[in-house]
C-alpha positions as a Markdown table, in Angstrom:
| # | Residue | x | y | z |
|---|---|---|---|---|
| 1 | Met | 50.8 | -44.6 | 175.7 |
| 2 | Ala | 52.0 | -41.8 | 173.4 |
| 3 | Lys | 49.6 | -40.7 | 170.6 |
| 4 | Ile | 51.0 | -40.5 | 167.0 |
| 5 | Ser | 50.1 | -37.3 | 165.3 |
| 6 | Pro | 48.3 | -37.5 | 162.0 |
| 7 | Leu | 50.8 | -35.0 | 160.7 |
| 8 | Val | 53.6 | -37.6 | 161.0 |
| 9 | Ile | 51.7 | -40.2 | 159.1 |
| 10 | Leu | 50.2 | -38.0 | 156.4 |
| 11 | Pro | 53.3 | -37.1 | 154.4 |
| 12 | Pro | 54.5 | -40.7 | 153.9 |
| 13 | Ala | 51.0 | -41.8 | 153.0 |
| 14 | Ile | 50.6 | -39.0 | 150.4 |
| 15 | Phe | 54.0 | -39.9 | 149.0 |
| 16 | Ala | 53.2 | -43.6 | 148.7 |
| 17 | Ala | 49.9 | -42.8 | 147.0 |
| 18 | Leu | 51.5 | -40.5 | 144.5 |
| 19 | Ala | 54.4 | -43.0 | 143.8 |
| 20 | Gly | 51.8 | -45.7 | 143.1 |
| 21 | Met | 49.8 | -43.5 | 140.7 |
| 22 | Phe | 53.0 | -42.6 | 138.8 |
| 23 | Ala | 54.1 | -46.2 | 138.6 |
| 24 | Val | 50.7 | -47.3 | 137.3 |
| 25 | Ser | 50.6 | -44.6 | 134.6 |
| 26 | Met | 54.2 | -45.3 | 133.5 |
| 27 | Trp | 53.4 | -49.0 | 132.7 |
| 28 | Gln | 49.9 | -48.6 | 131.6 |
| 29 | Gly | 49.7 | -49.4 | 127.9 |
| 30 | Lys | 53.4 | -49.8 | 127.7 |
| 31 | Ser | 54.7 | -51.3 | 124.5 |
| 32 | Asp | 58.2 | -52.2 | 123.5 |
| 33 | Asp | 57.6 | -51.1 | 120.0 |
| 34 | Leu | 58.8 | -47.7 | 118.9 |
| 35 | Pro | 56.2 | -46.1 | 116.8 |
| 36 | Ser | 57.0 | -45.6 | 113.1 |
| 37 | Thr | 55.4 | -42.9 | 111.0 |
| 38 | Phe | 56.2 | -45.0 | 108.0 |
| 39 | Ile | 54.0 | -48.0 | 108.8 |
| 40 | Gly | 51.4 | -48.1 | 106.0 |
| 41 | Gln | 53.3 | -45.4 | 104.1 |
| 42 | Gln | 55.7 | -45.5 | 101.1 |
| 43 | Ala | 59.3 | -46.3 | 102.0 |
| 44 | Pro | 61.7 | -43.3 | 102.1 |
| 45 | Ala | 64.5 | -43.1 | 99.5 |
| 46 | Val | 67.5 | -45.3 | 99.7 |
| 47 | Pro | 71.1 | -44.3 | 99.4 |
| 48 | Thr | 72.5 | -43.5 | 95.9 |
| 49 | Glu | 75.7 | -45.3 | 96.6 |
| 50 | Ala | 76.4 | -49.0 | 97.3 |
| 51 | Val | 78.8 | -50.7 | 99.6 |
| 52 | Ser | 81.9 | -51.3 | 97.5 |
| 53 | Gly | 81.8 | -54.6 | 95.6 |
| 54 | Thr | 78.0 | -55.0 | 95.9 |
| 55 | Val | 75.0 | -54.4 | 93.8 |
| 56 | Gln | 73.3 | -50.9 | 94.3 |
| 57 | Leu | 70.0 | -50.9 | 96.1 |
| 58 | Thr | 67.5 | -48.7 | 94.3 |
| 59 | Asp | 64.0 | -47.3 | 95.1 |
| 60 | Ala | 62.7 | -49.5 | 92.2 |
| 61 | Asp | 64.0 | -52.6 | 94.2 |
| 62 | Leu | 61.5 | -51.7 | 96.9 |
| 63 | Arg | 58.6 | -51.5 | 94.4 |
| 64 | Ser | 59.4 | -54.6 | 92.3 |
| 65 | Gly | 56.3 | -56.5 | 93.4 |
| 66 | Glu | 58.3 | -58.6 | 95.8 |
| 67 | Leu | 58.4 | -58.5 | 99.6 |
| 68 | Thr | 61.8 | -57.0 | 100.8 |
| 69 | Ile | 63.5 | -57.0 | 104.2 |
| 70 | Val | 65.5 | -53.8 | 104.6 |
| 71 | Asn | 68.2 | -54.0 | 107.3 |
| 72 | Phe | 70.1 | -51.0 | 108.6 |
| 73 | Trp | 73.6 | -52.2 | 109.8 |
| 74 | Ala | 77.2 | -51.2 | 110.4 |
| 75 | Ser | 80.4 | -53.1 | 110.6 |
| 76 | Trp | 81.3 | -51.6 | 114.0 |
| 77 | Cys | 78.0 | -52.6 | 115.6 |
| 78 | Pro | 78.2 | -55.7 | 117.9 |
| 79 | Pro | 74.4 | -56.4 | 117.7 |
| 80 | Cys | 74.6 | -56.3 | 113.9 |
| 81 | Arg | 77.2 | -59.1 | 114.1 |
| 82 | Ala | 75.0 | -61.1 | 116.4 |
| 83 | Glu | 72.0 | -60.9 | 114.0 |
| 84 | His | 74.1 | -61.6 | 110.9 |
| 85 | Pro | 73.5 | -65.4 | 110.9 |
| 86 | Lys | 69.7 | -64.7 | 110.9 |
| 87 | Leu | 70.1 | -62.5 | 107.9 |
| 88 | Leu | 72.0 | -65.2 | 106.1 |
| 89 | Glu | 69.3 | -67.7 | 107.1 |
| 90 | Leu | 66.5 | -65.5 | 105.8 |
| 91 | Ala | 68.3 | -65.0 | 102.5 |
| 92 | Glu | 68.9 | -68.8 | 102.2 |
| 93 | Gln | 65.1 | -69.3 | 102.8 |
| 94 | Gly | 64.5 | -67.1 | 99.7 |
| 95 | Tyr | 63.6 | -63.8 | 101.3 |
| 96 | Arg | 64.9 | -60.6 | 99.5 |
| 97 | Val | 67.2 | -59.0 | 102.1 |
| 98 | Ala | 68.6 | -55.6 | 101.4 |
| 99 | Gly | 71.2 | -53.9 | 103.5 |
| 100 | Ile | 71.8 | -50.3 | 104.2 |
| 101 | Asn | 75.1 | -49.6 | 105.8 |
| 102 | Phe | 75.4 | -46.4 | 107.7 |
| 103 | Arg | 77.9 | -44.2 | 109.6 |
| 104 | Asp | 80.6 | -46.6 | 108.5 |
| 105 | Gln | 83.7 | -46.6 | 106.3 |
| 106 | Gln | 83.5 | -48.1 | 102.8 |
| 107 | Asp | 86.5 | -50.4 | 103.3 |
| 108 | Gln | 85.3 | -51.7 | 106.6 |
| 109 | Ala | 81.8 | -52.3 | 105.4 |
| 110 | Ser | 83.0 | -54.1 | 102.3 |
| 111 | Ala | 85.5 | -56.2 | 104.3 |
| 112 | Tyr | 82.8 | -57.2 | 106.7 |
| 113 | Leu | 80.6 | -58.6 | 103.9 |
| 114 | Val | 83.6 | -60.5 | 102.5 |
| 115 | Asp | 84.6 | -61.9 | 105.9 |
| 116 | Tyr | 81.2 | -62.8 | 107.2 |
| 117 | Glu | 79.4 | -63.6 | 103.9 |
| 118 | Asp | 77.0 | -61.1 | 102.2 |
| 119 | Pro | 73.3 | -61.9 | 102.9 |
| 120 | Phe | 72.1 | -58.9 | 100.8 |
| 121 | Phe | 70.8 | -59.0 | 97.2 |
| 122 | Ala | 71.7 | -55.2 | 97.1 |
| 123 | Thr | 73.1 | -52.6 | 99.4 |
| 124 | Gly | 73.1 | -48.9 | 100.1 |
| 125 | Phe | 75.9 | -47.0 | 101.7 |
| 126 | Asp | 74.9 | -44.1 | 103.9 |
| 127 | Leu | 78.1 | -42.5 | 105.2 |
| 128 | Arg | 76.6 | -39.6 | 107.1 |
| 129 | Gly | 73.4 | -41.4 | 108.2 |
| 130 | Arg | 71.0 | -39.0 | 106.4 |
| 131 | Val | 69.0 | -41.9 | 104.8 |
| 132 | Ala | 68.8 | -43.6 | 108.2 |
| 133 | Ile | 67.3 | -40.4 | 109.7 |
| 134 | Asp | 64.8 | -40.2 | 106.8 |
| 135 | Trp | 63.7 | -43.8 | 107.7 |
| 136 | Gly | 63.5 | -42.9 | 111.4 |
| 137 | Val | 66.3 | -45.3 | 112.4 |
| 138 | Thr | 67.6 | -44.5 | 115.9 |
| 139 | Ala | 70.6 | -46.9 | 116.1 |
| 140 | Pro | 71.7 | -50.1 | 114.3 |
| 141 | Pro | 70.4 | -52.6 | 113.7 |
| 142 | Glu | 66.9 | -51.9 | 112.6 |
| 143 | Thr | 64.9 | -53.9 | 110.1 |
| 144 | Phe | 61.9 | -53.1 | 108.0 |
| 145 | Ile | 59.5 | -55.3 | 106.1 |
| 146 | Val | 58.4 | -53.6 | 102.9 |
| 147 | Asp | 55.7 | -55.0 | 100.6 |
| 148 | Gly | 56.0 | -55.3 | 96.8 |
| 149 | Asp | 54.6 | -51.8 | 96.1 |
| 150 | Gly | 57.1 | -50.1 | 98.5 |
| 151 | Thr | 54.8 | -49.8 | 101.5 |
| 152 | Val | 56.4 | -50.2 | 104.9 |
| 153 | Leu | 54.6 | -53.0 | 106.8 |
| 154 | Phe | 56.7 | -53.5 | 109.9 |
| 155 | Arg | 59.6 | -52.0 | 111.8 |
| 156 | Tyr | 61.8 | -54.0 | 114.1 |
| 157 | Val | 64.3 | -52.3 | 116.4 |
| 158 | Gly | 67.3 | -54.3 | 117.6 |
| 159 | Pro | 69.1 | -57.5 | 116.5 |
| 160 | Leu | 67.1 | -60.3 | 114.9 |
| 161 | Val | 67.9 | -62.8 | 117.6 |
| 162 | Gly | 66.2 | -64.6 | 120.5 |
| 163 | Ser | 62.6 | -64.9 | 121.5 |
| 164 | Asp | 61.7 | -61.3 | 120.6 |
| 165 | Tyr | 62.7 | -62.1 | 117.0 |
| 166 | Glu | 60.7 | -65.3 | 117.1 |
| 167 | Gln | 57.6 | -63.8 | 118.7 |
| 168 | Arg | 57.5 | -60.4 | 116.9 |
| 169 | Phe | 59.5 | -60.3 | 113.7 |
| 170 | Leu | 58.9 | -63.8 | 112.3 |
| 171 | Pro | 55.1 | -63.6 | 112.7 |
| 172 | Ala | 55.1 | -60.2 | 111.0 |
| 173 | Leu | 57.3 | -61.6 | 108.2 |
| 174 | Leu | 55.1 | -64.7 | 107.7 |
| 175 | Glu | 51.9 | -62.5 | 107.7 |
| 176 | Ala | 53.4 | -60.1 | 105.1 |
| 177 | Ala | 54.6 | -63.0 | 102.9 |
| 178 | Lys | 51.0 | -64.5 | 102.6 |
């Protein structure tokens, strides 16, 4: 019977041990939430221009004493279209939903709100995406819950649809609305 040298077994064993350690460290404490430096801080400025045909969103709107949902969206964004019915539903339920359109064209943004119904009490238009960067938005859609004094309470990345919306966004909204 041939003897197997430990030098043949040792490299694969070391590799397997290292791979296991890396895998554990990658998933340890993993969270799907992207951190936001604005949670608990005052909301950044909003755009100084509105989507054509809509009411201009102002910084004062975020400090009106009322809870506000701030949604960053674009007409060219398929996930934004997917979440649009939820935004309409939230507005119908009496929530103040503000929309900040970014990296879009005025005519396309305006036509989108006409064609699909406007859920926003006020809008901002951020052509170059500067305001979105100030808010820490990485890609549309992203939604923030802002309390009545302008403090950012929650950040939700992605479309407001499905079980993630029901398990993360809605509880945060209900808690904030108390």
